[in-house]
All heavy atoms as a GROMACS GRO file, in nm:
protein
  578
    1MET      N    1  11.109  11.235   8.217
    1MET     CA    2  11.040  11.293   8.329
    1MET      C    3  10.949  11.403   8.273
    1MET      O    4  10.987  11.476   8.183
    1MET     CB    5  11.142  11.349   8.428
    1MET     CG    6  11.080  11.416   8.544
    1MET     SD    7  11.192  11.462   8.679
    1MET     CE    8  11.346  11.493   8.607
    2ASP      N    9  10.827  11.412   8.329
    2ASP     CA   10  10.732  11.514   8.287
    2ASP      C   11  10.638  11.543   8.404
    2ASP      O   12  10.620  11.459   8.492
    2ASP     CB   13  10.653  11.466   8.165
    2ASP     CG   14  10.585  11.581   8.092
    2ASP    OD1   15  10.608  11.698   8.127
    2ASP    OD2   16  10.510  11.554   7.997
    3ALA      N   17  10.576  11.660   8.403
    3ALA     CA   18  10.479  11.697   8.506
    3ALA      C   19  10.339  11.697   8.446
    3ALA      O   20  10.320  11.730   8.330
    3ALA     CB   21  10.512  11.834   8.563
    4ASP      N   22  10.239  11.660   8.528
    4ASP     CA   23  10.101  11.660   8.481
    4ASP      C   24  10.028  11.785   8.529
    4ASP      O   25  10.088  11.875   8.590
    4ASP     CB   26  10.029  11.531   8.524
    4ASP     CG   27  10.019  11.513   8.675
    4ASP    OD1   28  10.032  11.611   8.749
    4ASP    OD2   29   9.995  11.399   8.718
    5GLU      N   30   9.897  11.793   8.504
    5GLU     CA   31   9.817  11.911   8.539
    5GLU      C   32   9.808  11.932   8.689
    5GLU      O   33   9.772  12.040   8.734
    5GLU     CB   34   9.675  11.899   8.483
    5GLU     CG   35   9.664  11.883   8.334
    5GLU     CD   36   9.671  11.736   8.293
    5GLU    OE1   37   9.641  11.646   8.373
    5GLU    OE2   38   9.709  11.711   8.179
    6GLN      N   39   9.836  11.830   8.768
    6GLN     CA   40   9.828  11.840   8.913
    6GLN      C   41   9.966  11.868   8.974
    6GLN      O   42   9.986  11.851   9.094
    6GLN     CB   43   9.770  11.710   8.970
    6GLN     CG   44   9.631  11.681   8.920
    6GLN     CD   45   9.586  11.541   8.958
    6GLN    OE1   46   9.656  11.467   9.027
    6GLN    NE2   47   9.469  11.505   8.913
    7ASP      N   48  10.061  11.908   8.890
    7ASP     CA   49  10.198  11.936   8.931
    7ASP      C   50  10.269  11.816   8.991
    7ASP      O   51  10.360  11.830   9.074
    7ASP     CB   52  10.205  12.055   9.027
    7ASP     CG   53  10.170  12.185   8.957
    7ASP    OD1   54  10.200  12.197   8.837
    7ASP    OD2   55  10.113  12.274   9.022
    8ALA      N   56  10.228  11.698   8.953
    8ALA     CA   57  10.298  11.576   8.993
    8ALA      C   58  10.403  11.547   8.885
    8ALA      O   59  10.380  11.572   8.767
    8ALA     CB   60  10.202  11.459   9.006
    9VAL      N   61  10.516  11.494   8.927
    9VAL     CA   62  10.624  11.460   8.834
    9VAL      C   63  10.622  11.311   8.809
    9VAL      O   64  10.613  11.231   8.902
    9VAL     CB   65  10.760  11.504   8.892
    9VAL    CG1   66  10.874  11.460   8.801
    9VAL    CG2   67  10.763  11.654   8.912
   10TRP      N   68  10.631  11.272   8.683
   10TRP     CA   69  10.634  11.132   8.642
   10TRP      C   70  10.774  11.097   8.596
   10TRP      O   71  10.836  11.172   8.520
   10TRP     CB   72  10.535  11.108   8.528
   10TRP     CG   73  10.394  11.116   8.574
   10TRP    CD1   74  10.319  11.229   8.585
   10TRP    CD2   75  10.312  11.008   8.617
   10TRP    NE1   76  10.194  11.197   8.633
   10TRP    CE2   77  10.188  11.062   8.654
   10TRP    CE3   78  10.332  10.871   8.629
   10TRP    CZ2   79  10.084  10.983   8.701
   10TRP    CZ3   80  10.228  10.793   8.675
   10TRP    CH2   81  10.106  10.848   8.710
   11VAL      N   82  10.825  10.984   8.644
   11VAL     CA   83  10.961  10.940   8.612
   11VAL      C   84  10.958  10.796   8.564
   11VAL      O   85  10.890  10.712   8.624
   11VAL     CB   86  11.052  10.950   8.736
   11VAL    CG1   87  11.193  10.906   8.704
   11VAL    CG2   88  11.050  11.090   8.793
   12ALA      N   89  11.030  10.766   8.457
   12ALA     CA   90  11.043  10.629   8.406
   12ALA      C   91  11.191  10.594   8.407
   12ALA      O   92  11.276  10.678   8.379
   12ALA     CB   93  10.987  10.619   8.264
   13TRP      N   94  11.222  10.466   8.440
   13TRP     CA   95  11.361  10.423   8.442
   13TRP      C   96  11.372  10.274   8.414
   13TRP      O   97  11.275  10.202   8.419
   13TRP     CB   98  11.426  10.459   8.576
   13TRP     CG   99  11.382  10.379   8.693
   13TRP    CD1  100  11.442  10.269   8.745
   13TRP    CD2  101  11.267  10.402   8.775
   13TRP    NE1  102  11.372  10.222   8.853
   13TRP    CE2  103  11.264  10.303   8.874
   13TRP    CE3  104  11.165  10.498   8.774
   13TRP    CZ2  105  11.164  10.296   8.971
   13TRP    CZ3  106  11.066  10.491   8.870
   13TRP    CH2  107  11.067  10.392   8.967
   14GLU      N  108  11.495  10.234   8.384
   14GLU     CA  109  11.527  10.092   8.363
   14GLU      C  110  11.572  10.032   8.495
   14GLU      O  111  11.658  10.088   8.563
   14GLU     CB  112  11.642  10.077   8.263
   14GLU     CG  113  11.611  10.125   8.125
   14GLU     CD  114  11.732  10.115   8.033
   14GLU    OE1  115  11.807  10.015   8.042
   14GLU    OE2  116  11.752  10.208   7.954
   15ASP      N  117  11.515   9.920   8.532
   15ASP     CA  118  11.554   9.847   8.652
   15ASP      C  119  11.626   9.721   8.605
   15ASP      O  120  11.563   9.626   8.563
   15ASP     CB  121  11.429   9.811   8.733
   15ASP     CG  122  11.461   9.751   8.868
   15ASP    OD1  123  11.579   9.738   8.901
   15ASP    OD2  124  11.366   9.715   8.939
   16PRO      N  125  11.760   9.721   8.609
   16PRO     CA  126  11.836   9.608   8.554
   16PRO      C  127  11.816   9.480   8.634
   16PRO      O  128  11.841   9.478   8.754
   16PRO     CB  129  11.980   9.655   8.560
   16PRO     CG  130  11.983   9.760   8.664
   16PRO     CD  131  11.846   9.822   8.668
   17GLU      N  132  11.765   9.380   8.567
   17GLU     CA  133  11.747   9.248   8.627
   17GLU      C  134  11.787   9.145   8.522
   17GLU      O  135  11.708   9.114   8.434
   17GLU     CB  136  11.601   9.226   8.668
   17GLU     CG  137  11.553   9.317   8.778
   17GLU     CD  138  11.408   9.292   8.813
   17GLU    OE1  139  11.346   9.200   8.759
   17GLU    OE2  140  11.355   9.369   8.894
   18GLY      N  141  11.907   9.095   8.530
   18GLY     CA  142  11.952   8.998   8.430
   18GLY      C  143  11.992   9.064   8.301
   18GLY      O  144  12.042   9.175   8.300
   19ALA      N  145  11.967   8.996   8.190
   19ALA     CA  146  12.010   9.044   8.058
   19ALA      C  147  11.923   9.156   8.003
   19ALA      O  148  11.968   9.236   7.924
   19ALA     CB  149  12.011   8.928   7.959
   20VAL      N  150  11.796   9.163   8.046
   20VAL     CA  151  11.703   9.264   7.995
   20VAL      C  152  11.648   9.346   8.110
   20VAL      O  153  11.612   9.292   8.214
   20VAL     CB  154  11.586   9.198   7.918
   20VAL    CG1  155  11.492   9.303   7.861
   20VAL    CG2  156  11.639   9.110   7.805
   21SER      N  157  11.642   9.477   8.093
   21SER     CA  158  11.592   9.565   8.198
   21SER      C  159  11.439   9.567   8.201
   21SER      O  160  11.374   9.567   8.097
   21SER     CB  161  11.641   9.708   8.176
   21SER     OG  162  11.780   9.714   8.189
   22THR      N  163  11.385   9.571   8.322
   22THR     CA  164  11.242   9.589   8.341
   22THR      C  165  11.217   9.738   8.356
   22THR      O  166  11.294   9.809   8.421
   22THR     CB  167  11.194   9.517   8.468
   22THR    OG1  168  11.225   9.379   8.456
   22THR    CG2  169  11.045   9.532   8.488
   23LEU      N  170  11.109   9.789   8.297
   23LEU     CA  171  11.080   9.931   8.305
   23LEU      C  172  10.993   9.961   8.426
   23LEU      O  173  10.903   9.884   8.461
   23LEU     CB  174  11.009   9.977   8.178
   23LEU     CG  175  11.087   9.950   8.050
   23LEU    CD1  176  11.010  10.005   7.931
   23LEU    CD2  177  11.226  10.010   8.055
   24ARG      N  178  11.019  10.073   8.489
   24ARG     CA  179  10.943  10.118   8.606
   24ARG      C  180  10.892  10.259   8.581
   24ARG      O  181  10.952  10.336   8.507
   24ARG     CB  182  11.031  10.117   8.731
   24ARG     CG  183  11.096   9.986   8.760
   24ARG     CD  184  10.998   9.886   8.814
   24ARG     NE  185  11.071   9.765   8.853
   24ARG     CZ  186  11.023   9.644   8.839
   24ARG    NH1  187  10.903   9.626   8.791
   24ARG    NH2  188  11.094   9.540   8.875
   25LEU      N  189  10.781  10.292   8.647
   25LEU     CA  190  10.719  10.423   8.637
   25LEU      C  191  10.678  10.466   8.776
   25LEU      O  192  10.625  10.385   8.854
   25LEU     CB  193  10.596  10.415   8.545
   25LEU     CG  194  10.516  10.542   8.522
   25LEU    CD1  195  10.600  10.645   8.445
   25LEU    CD2  196  10.389  10.510   8.443
   26ALA      N  197  10.702  10.593   8.810
   26ALA     CA  198  10.663  10.643   8.942
   26ALA      C  199  10.610  10.786   8.930
   26ALA      O  200  10.643  10.858   8.836
   26ALA     CB  201  10.781  10.640   9.038
   27ARG      N  202  10.528  10.824   9.028
   27ARG     CA  203  10.469  10.958   9.035
   27ARG      C  204  10.506  11.017   9.170
   27ARG      O  205  10.495  10.952   9.273
   27ARG     CB  206  10.317  10.947   9.025
   27ARG     CG  207  10.245  11.079   9.034
   27ARG     CD  208  10.094  11.054   9.024
   27ARG     NE  209  10.021  11.176   9.010
   27ARG     CZ  210   9.953  11.234   9.108
   27ARG    NH1  211   9.950  11.181   9.228
   27ARG    NH2  212   9.888  11.346   9.086
   28ALA      N  213  10.552  11.143   9.168
   28ALA     CA  214  10.587  11.213   9.291
   28ALA      C  215  10.520  11.350   9.291
   28ALA      O  216  10.513  11.416   9.187
   28ALA     CB  217  10.737  11.229   9.302
   29LYS      N  218  10.469  11.390   9.407
   29LYS     CA  219  10.405  11.521   9.418
   29LYS      C  220  10.440  11.582   9.552
   29LYS      O  221  10.430  11.516   9.656
   29LYS     CB  222  10.254  11.508   9.405
   29LYS     CG  223  10.184  11.642   9.408
   29LYS     CD  224  10.038  11.630   9.379
   29LYS     CE  225   9.976  11.769   9.384
   29LYS     NZ  226   9.835  11.767   9.357
   30GLY      N  227  10.483  11.707   9.550
   30GLY     CA  228  10.515  11.777   9.673
   30GLY      C  229  10.626  11.711   9.750
   30GLY      O  230  10.724  11.664   9.695
   31GLU      N  231  10.610  11.707   9.881
   31GLU     CA  232  10.711  11.652   9.970
   31GLU      C  233  10.700  11.500   9.987
   31GLU      O  234  10.783  11.439  10.052
   31GLU     CB  235  10.700  11.718  10.107
   31GLU     CG  236  10.719  11.868  10.104
   31GLU     CD  237  10.860  11.909  10.073
   31GLU    OE1  238  10.954  11.839  10.116
   31GLU    OE2  239  10.879  12.011  10.006
   32GLY      N  240  10.594  11.439   9.934
   32GLY     CA  241  10.573  11.296   9.954
   32GLY      C  242  10.671  11.208   9.880
   32GLY      O  243  10.739  11.250   9.787
   33GLU      N  244  10.677  11.084   9.922
   33GLU     CA  245  10.761  10.984   9.856
   33GLU      C  246  10.702  10.948   9.720
   33GLU      O  247  10.580  10.945   9.704
   33GLU     CB  248  10.767  10.857   9.941
   33GLU     CG  249  10.848  10.872  10.068
   33GLU     CD  250  10.997  10.889  10.038
   33GLU    OE1  251  11.049  10.816   9.952
   33GLU    OE2  252  11.059  10.974  10.103
   34PRO      N  253  10.788  10.920   9.621
   34PRO     CA  254  10.736  10.877   9.490
   34PRO      C  255  10.657  10.747   9.505
   34PRO      O  256  10.689  10.662   9.586
   34PRO     CB  257  10.863  10.852   9.409
   34PRO     CG  258  10.969  10.928   9.479
   34PRO     CD  259  10.932  10.930   9.624
   35ARG      N  260  10.549  10.737   9.428
   35ARG     CA  261  10.464  10.618   9.430
   35ARG      C  262  10.485  10.544   9.299
   35ARG      O  263  10.460  10.595   9.190
   35ARG     CB  264  10.317  10.659   9.442
   35ARG     CG  265  10.220  10.542   9.443
   35ARG     CD  266  10.076  10.588   9.463
   35ARG     NE  267  10.031  10.680   9.360
   35ARG     CZ  268   9.968  10.645   9.248
   35ARG    NH1  269   9.944  10.518   9.222
   35ARG    NH2  270   9.928  10.735   9.163
   36THR      N  271  10.534  10.420   9.308
   36THR     CA  272  10.554  10.338   9.189
   36THR      C  273  10.419  10.296   9.133
   36THR      O  274  10.329  10.260   9.207
   36THR     CB  275  10.639  10.214   9.222
   36THR    OG1  276  10.764  10.258   9.276
   36THR    CG2  277  10.666  10.131   9.098
   37VAL      N  278  10.405  10.304   9.002
   37VAL     CA  279  10.282  10.269   8.932
   37VAL      C  280  10.303  10.137   8.860
   37VAL      O  281  10.404  10.120   8.791
   37VAL     CB  282  10.244  10.380   8.831
   37VAL    CG1  283  10.119  10.343   8.754
   37VAL    CG2  284  10.226  10.513   8.903
   38ASP      N  285  10.211  10.043   8.876
   38ASP     CA  286  10.222   9.913   8.810
   38ASP      C  287  10.190   9.928   8.662
   38ASP      O  288  10.079   9.964   8.625
   38ASP     CB  289  10.128   9.813   8.874
   38ASP     CG  290  10.139   9.674   8.812
   38ASP    OD1  291  10.231   9.650   8.733
   38ASP    OD2  292  10.054   9.591   8.845
   39VAL      N  293  10.289   9.903   8.578
   39VAL     CA  294  10.270   9.909   8.432
   39VAL      C  295  10.288   9.772   8.369
   39VAL      O  296  10.308   9.759   8.249
   39VAL     CB  297  10.363  10.013   8.365
   39VAL    CG1  298  10.325  10.153   8.402
   39VAL    CG2  299  10.509   9.985   8.395
   40GLY      N  300  10.281   9.668   8.453
   40GLY     CA  301  10.292   9.532   8.401
   40GLY      C  302  10.434   9.486   8.375
   40GLY      O  303  10.455   9.384   8.314
   41ALA      N  304  10.533   9.561   8.421
   41ALA     CA  305  10.674   9.526   8.409
   41ALA      C  306  10.719   9.490   8.267
   41ALA      O  307  10.773   9.384   8.242
   41ALA     CB  308  10.709   9.412   8.505
   42PRO      N  309  10.697   9.583   8.171
   42PRO     CA  310  10.749   9.554   8.036
   42PRO      C  311  10.901   9.554   8.037
   42PRO      O  312  10.963   9.618   8.122
   42PRO     CB  313  10.694   9.670   7.952
   42PRO     CG  314  10.675   9.781   8.050
   42PRO     CD  315  10.638   9.715   8.180
   43MET      N  316  10.960   9.481   7.945
   43MET     CA  317  11.105   9.477   7.934
   43MET      C  318  11.148   9.563   7.817
   43MET      O  319  11.078   9.571   7.716
   43MET     CB  320  11.154   9.334   7.917
   43MET     CG  321  11.130   9.252   8.039
   43MET     SD  322  11.202   9.090   8.019
   43MET     CE  323  11.142   9.012   8.165
   44GLY      N  324  11.262   9.629   7.831
   44GLY     CA  325  11.313   9.714   7.725
   44GLY      C  326  11.415   9.810   7.780
   44GLY      O  327  11.468   9.792   7.888
   45ARG      N  328  11.439   9.915   7.704
   45ARG     CA  329  11.537  10.014   7.748
   45ARG      C  330  11.500  10.152   7.696
   45ARG      O  331  11.411  10.167   7.614
   45ARG     CB  332  11.678   9.975   7.707
   45ARG     CG  333  11.693   9.941   7.565
   45ARG     CD  334  11.829   9.877   7.535
   45ARG     NE  335  11.857   9.896   7.394
   45ARG     CZ  336  11.929   9.995   7.344
   45ARG    NH1  337  11.984  10.082   7.421
   45ARG    NH2  338  11.946  10.006   7.215
   46LEU      N  339  11.569  10.251   7.748
   46LEU     CA  340  11.550  10.391   7.711
   46LEU      C  341  11.405  10.439   7.728
   46LEU      O  342  11.346  10.495   7.636
   46LEU     CB  343  11.597  10.416   7.567
   46LEU     CG  344  11.741  10.379   7.538
   46LEU    CD1  345  11.770  10.392   7.389
   46LEU    CD2  346  11.837  10.464   7.619
   47PRO      N  347  11.344  10.424   7.845
   47PRO     CA  348  11.207  10.468   7.864
   47PRO      C  349  11.195  10.620   7.864
   47PRO      O  350  11.287  10.691   7.903
   47PRO     CB  351  11.169  10.411   8.000
   47PRO     CG  352  11.299  10.405   8.074
   47PRO     CD  353  11.401  10.369   7.969
   48SER      N  354  11.082  10.667   7.819
   48SER     CA  355  11.049  10.809   7.819
   48SER      C  356  10.903  10.822   7.858
   48SER      O  357  10.819  10.740   7.820
   48SER     CB  358  11.072  10.866   7.679
   48SER     OG  359  11.042  11.003   7.678
   49VAL      N  360  10.870  10.925   7.937
   49VAL     CA  361  10.733  10.944   7.983
   49VAL      C  362  10.690  11.088   7.958
   49VAL      O  363  10.771  11.180   7.966
   49VAL     CB  364  10.719  10.906   8.132
   49VAL    CG1  365  10.798  10.998   8.221
   49VAL    CG2  366  10.574  10.903   8.174
   50THR      N  367  10.563  11.105   7.926
   50THR     CA  368  10.504  11.238   7.912
   50THR      C  369  10.364  11.233   7.972
   50THR      O  370  10.304  11.126   7.984
   50THR     CB  371  10.503  11.286   7.765
   50THR    OG1  372  10.461  11.422   7.761
   50THR    CG2  373  10.414  11.200   7.679
   51ALA      N  374  10.313  11.349   8.009
   51ALA     CA  375  10.183  11.356   8.078
   51ALA      C  376  10.092  11.458   8.010
   51ALA      O  377  10.056  11.558   8.069
   51ALA     CB  378  10.205  11.391   8.225
   52PRO      N  379  10.050  11.434   7.885
   52PRO     CA  380   9.962  11.528   7.818
   52PRO      C  381   9.816  11.508   7.859
   52PRO      O  382   9.774  11.395   7.889
   52PRO     CB  383   9.980  11.495   7.669
   52PRO     CG  384  10.007  11.348   7.670
   52PRO     CD  385  10.087  11.323   7.797
   53ALA      N  386   9.739  11.613   7.865
   53ALA     CA  387   9.594  11.614   7.885
   53ALA      C  388   9.530  11.486   7.937
   53ALA      O  389   9.476  11.406   7.862
   53ALA     CB  390   9.526  11.656   7.754
   54ASN      N  391   9.535  11.468   8.067
   54ASN     CA  392   9.466  11.357   8.135
   54ASN      C  393   9.515  11.218   8.095
   54ASN      O  394   9.441  11.121   8.107
   54ASN     CB  395   9.315  11.366   8.114
   54ASN     CG  396   9.259  11.491   8.173
   54ASN    OD1  397   9.302  11.536   8.278
   54ASN    ND2  398   9.164  11.550   8.106
   55ARG      N  399   9.635  11.206   8.046
   55ARG     CA  400   9.691  11.076   8.009
   55ARG      C  401   9.837  11.070   8.050
   55ARG      O  402   9.905  11.172   8.057
   55ARG     CB  403   9.685  11.054   7.858
   55ARG     CG  404   9.548  11.036   7.804
   55ARG     CD  405   9.527  10.889   7.785
   55ARG     NE  406   9.404  10.862   7.714
   55ARG     CZ  407   9.318  10.774   7.758
   55ARG    NH1  408   9.338  10.710   7.869
   55ARG    NH2  409   9.210  10.748   7.690
   56ILE      N  410   9.886  10.950   8.073
   56ILE     CA  411  10.028  10.926   8.091
   56ILE      C  412  10.069  10.837   7.975
   56ILE      O  413  10.003  10.737   7.947
   56ILE     CB  414  10.056  10.855   8.225
   56ILE    CG1  415  10.005  10.938   8.341
   56ILE    CG2  416  10.204  10.824   8.240
   56ILE    CD1  417  10.059  11.079   8.345
   57VAL      N  418  10.176  10.873   7.908
   57VAL     CA  419  10.224  10.794   7.795
   57VAL      C  420  10.368  10.753   7.823
   57VAL      O  421  10.454  10.837   7.850
   57VAL     CB  422  10.216  10.875   7.663
   57VAL    CG1  423  10.268  10.791   7.547
   57VAL    CG2  424  10.074  10.922   7.637
   58LEU      N  425  10.392  10.622   7.820
   58LEU     CA  426  10.525  10.565   7.841
   58LEU      C  427  10.569  10.502   7.709
   58LEU      O  428  10.495  10.424   7.650
   58LEU     CB  429  10.520  10.459   7.951
   58LEU     CG  430  10.646  10.380   7.979
   58LEU    CD1  431  10.756  10.472   8.031
   58LEU    CD2  432  10.617  10.268   8.079
   59ALA      N  433  10.688  10.539   7.663
   59ALA     CA  434  10.744  10.481   7.540
   59ALA      C  435  10.882  10.425   7.572
   59ALA      O  436  10.952  10.476   7.659
   59ALA     CB  437  10.754  10.588   7.431
   60TRP      N  438  10.920  10.317   7.503
   60TRP     CA  439  11.050  10.256   7.525
   60TRP      C  440  11.093  10.177   7.403
   60TRP      O  441  11.014  10.150   7.313
   60TRP     CB  442  11.048  10.168   7.649
   60TRP     CG  443  10.966  10.043   7.637
   60TRP    CD1  444  11.010   9.920   7.601
   60TRP    CD2  445  10.826  10.030   7.659
   60TRP    NE1  446  10.907   9.830   7.602
   60TRP    CE2  447  10.791   9.896   7.637
   60TRP    CE3  448  10.724  10.119   7.696
   60TRP    CZ2  449  10.661   9.849   7.649
   60TRP    CZ3  450  10.594  10.071   7.709
   60TRP    CH2  451  10.565   9.937   7.686
   61LEU      N  452  11.220  10.141   7.401
   61LEU     CA  453  11.276  10.063   7.292
   61LEU      C  454  11.277   9.916   7.332
   61LEU      O  455  11.329   9.878   7.436
   61LEU     CB  456  11.419  10.111   7.263
   61LEU     CG  457  11.488  10.051   7.142
   61LEU    CD1  458  11.411  10.082   7.014
   61LEU    CD2  459  11.631  10.105   7.132
   62ASP      N  460  11.216   9.834   7.247
   62ASP     CA  461  11.208   9.689   7.268
   62ASP      C  462  11.276   9.624   7.148
   62ASP      O  463  11.214   9.605   7.044
   62ASP     CB  464  11.062   9.646   7.279
   62ASP     CG  465  11.045   9.497   7.300
   62ASP    OD1  466  11.145   9.426   7.316
   62ASP    OD2  467  10.930   9.450   7.298
   63GLY      N  468  11.405   9.598   7.163
   63GLY     CA  469  11.482   9.549   7.048
   63GLY      C  470  11.494   9.660   6.946
   63GLY      O  471  11.546   9.766   6.975
   64GLN      N  472  11.439   9.639   6.827
   64GLN     CA  473  11.441   9.739   6.722
   64GLN      C  474  11.308   9.814   6.711
   64GLN      O  475  11.292   9.898   6.623
   64GLN     CB  476  11.474   9.673   6.586
   64GLN     CG  477  11.611   9.610   6.582
   64GLN     CD  478  11.722   9.713   6.597
   64GLN    OE1  479  11.717   9.819   6.539
   64GLN    NE2  480  11.821   9.681   6.679
   65ARG      N  481  11.212   9.783   6.798
   65ARG     CA  482  11.079   9.844   6.791
   65ARG      C  483  11.057   9.944   6.904
   65ARG      O  484  11.107   9.926   7.014
   65ARG     CB  485  10.972   9.736   6.801
   65ARG     CG  486  10.982   9.636   6.688
   65ARG     CD  487  10.878   9.531   6.699
   65ARG     NE  488  10.747   9.594   6.679
   65ARG     CZ  489  10.633   9.533   6.700
   65ARG    NH1  490  10.630   9.410   6.744
   65ARG    NH2  491  10.519   9.595   6.678
   66ILE      N  492  10.981  10.046   6.878
   66ILE     CA  493  10.939  10.141   6.980
   66ILE      C  494  10.801  10.100   7.028
   66ILE      O  495  10.710  10.082   6.946
   66ILE     CB  496  10.935  10.285   6.926
   66ILE    CG1  497  11.076  10.328   6.887
   66ILE    CG2  498  10.874  10.379   7.030
   66ILE    CD1  499  11.082  10.461   6.817
   67ARG      N  500  10.786  10.080   7.156
   67ARG     CA  501  10.657  10.043   7.216
   67ARG      C  502  10.600  10.164   7.288
   67ARG      O  503  10.673  10.246   7.341
   67ARG     CB  504  10.676   9.931   7.317
   67ARG     CG  505  10.739   9.807   7.262
   67ARG     CD  506  10.636   9.722   7.197
   67ARG     NE  507  10.699   9.597   7.155
   67ARG     CZ  508  10.633   9.497   7.109
   67ARG    NH1  509  10.502   9.503   7.100
   67ARG    NH2  510  10.695   9.389   7.070
   68VAL      N  511  10.467  10.173   7.292
   68VAL     CA  512  10.399  10.283   7.359
   68VAL      C  513  10.286  10.227   7.445
   68VAL      O  514  10.211  10.142   7.399
   68VAL     CB  515  10.341  10.385   7.257
   68VAL    CG1  516  10.264  10.495   7.327
   68VAL    CG2  517  10.451  10.442   7.170
   69MET      N  518  10.277  10.275   7.568
   69MET     CA  519  10.170  10.234   7.658
   69MET      C  520  10.103  10.362   7.710
   69MET      O  521  10.170  10.456   7.752
   69MET     CB  522  10.228  10.156   7.777
   69MET     CG  523  10.126  10.116   7.880
   69MET     SD  524  10.203  10.035   8.023
   69MET     CE  525  10.270   9.888   7.944
   70ARG      N  526   9.972  10.364   7.704
   70ARG     CA  527   9.896  10.479   7.755
   70ARG      C  528   9.820  10.438   7.880
   70ARG      O  529   9.764  10.329   7.885
   70ARG     CB  530   9.798  10.528   7.650
   70ARG     CG  531   9.866  10.584   7.527
   70ARG     CD  532   9.766  10.619   7.418
   70ARG     NE  533   9.833  10.665   7.298
   70ARG     CZ  534   9.876  10.585   7.202
   70ARG    NH1  535   9.860  10.456   7.211
   70ARG    NH2  536   9.937  10.634   7.096
   71ALA      N  537   9.816  10.526   7.978
   71ALA     CA  538   9.743  10.500   8.102
   71ALA      C  539   9.640  10.611   8.122
   71ALA      O  540   9.670  10.728   8.104
   71ALA     CB  541   9.839  10.496   8.220
   72ALA      N  542   9.519  10.573   8.160
   72ALA     CA  543   9.411  10.670   8.182
   72ALA      C  544   9.435  10.747   8.311
   72ALA      O  545   9.509  10.705   8.398
   72ALA     CB  546   9.277  10.598   8.189
   73ASP      N  547   9.369  10.859   8.324
   73ASP     CA  548   9.378  10.944   8.442
   73ASP      C  549   9.345  10.864   8.568
   73ASP      O  550   9.402  10.890   8.674
   73ASP     CB  551   9.281  11.061   8.425
   73ASP     CG  552   9.305  11.170   8.527
   73ASP    OD1  553   9.403  11.164   8.603
   73ASP    OD2  554   9.224  11.262   8.532
   74ALA      N  555   9.254  10.768   8.560
   74ALA     CA  556   9.214  10.688   8.676
   74ALA      C  557   9.331  10.608   8.732
   74ALA      O  558   9.332  10.571   8.849
   74ALA     CB  559   9.102  10.594   8.638
   75ASP      N  560   9.433  10.581   8.651
   75ASP     CA  561   9.549  10.504   8.695
   75ASP      C  562   9.645  10.588   8.780
   75ASP      O  563   9.742  10.535   8.830
   75ASP     CB  564   9.626  10.448   8.575
   75ASP     CG  565   9.544  10.346   8.499
   75ASP    OD1  566   9.456  10.284   8.559
   75ASP    OD2  567   9.570  10.329   8.380
   76ARG      N  568   9.621  10.715   8.791
   76ARG     CA  569   9.711  10.803   8.866
   76ARG      C  570   9.691  10.777   9.008
   76ARG      O  571   9.699  10.814   9.102
   76ARG     CB  572   9.686  10.948   8.831
   76ARG     CG  573   9.716  10.974   8.686
   76ARG     CD  574   9.682  11.116   8.653
   76ARG     NE  575   9.709  11.135   8.512
   76ARG     CZ  576   9.742  11.248   8.459
   76ARG    NH1  577   9.753  11.356   8.531
   76ARG    NH2  578   9.764  11.259   8.332
   0.00000   0.00000   0.00000
């Protein structure tokens, strides 16, 4: 979980579906409901998210490899 420059909180989690978990990402700000962001439903585990300078970065473990996905500010 991390906050961006607009004080929105970003959360990543594993959504268990069968043998492999699908990763999910959501953004929440203020009193509103979290908004799920489409990241193409990658499979893996142990997701982590950070929100540095106009970017969202999602990293996760895919077997023995670490995968990283970056999203532009426009995707917020």
